[in-house]
Phi, psi and omega in degrees: 000096183203173176276133178244113184062230178257008181258131176270151178166188182253117183225138176259129177302138182264352179234129174238137180264113178232125176275101186300322181298320179290326179296318182292329183269350185293136175274146185301328182262010182277157176298327179296318179294320177297321177294322177301315180297320178296315179296318178298316179300315180298319179294317178296319179297317178300315179300315180296316179298315180293316181298319181290343181253006177276148176288121183279135178269058183237114182243106185241161176277358174254156178301137185216133173282116191268358177096349176287145177235129176259155180309155180300147177282114184295344180278351182262137176294136179094357179258052179267171180295335178277339179221069185288134174249095180289150186259132177288147176255136179254146181230149176207145176248133176250121176282100189276341179081218184281140175288156180294151177287166178292153178170193177274101180048065179280129181242150172228138181242149177217129179299139179262338177073016179270132177282113183272135174224170176298342180275353181283127176225127179277141178251332177212140173218114181207163181207171174220133174261134182237125172262099187280356176262310181271357179056051175241145185219137180225145173282153176228129005295152182245118178262135181225146175295339174263108186306325182292347179264355183290155176233130182254144178234123181227159173232133172241194185298335184230343189227158163265133181235127173244128181241122177261149178285173184281350190281332188220137174286120182255006184289350174286346174275091191274354176227134178214125175247128178252129179249127176237140177228138186209161173257154178253001177204000000 
């Protein structure tokens, strides 16, 4: 856990200097062996700290703490600069299925199952539509110079809502995964 160059982040050293000849000859009750145990403990601890703070590439349909940490909430007691309480980010994937057909602002809703409270704040909401027959893929929300081709993505208290414009039939996009990430305080 250190600064590398001018970039901050979590890094585990990839090289450790261990004199193998000394390790093999070390007696269990010797100071060298005790120092070895301390170094091993420190290295394992560093690995655990770094691993626990990495963003996990785990996308599940159940709520998951993804390892991202957001700055302390200044409105909470105990979240001062001397005692920062960073906030965990939660992730969930919603299998949204087929995108709505064209029409005048056609919407489709899917329950997200997130318990909403005044402390819930979303940090990311995004999706991708996949046409697995025609091999076409689009990001959602989808911005188009033709307003009728745009696709809107919203979240309310109970649902994920995707609204397609009147210009294009989007039902050929037969798979859509929506990823939401949020804070709870």
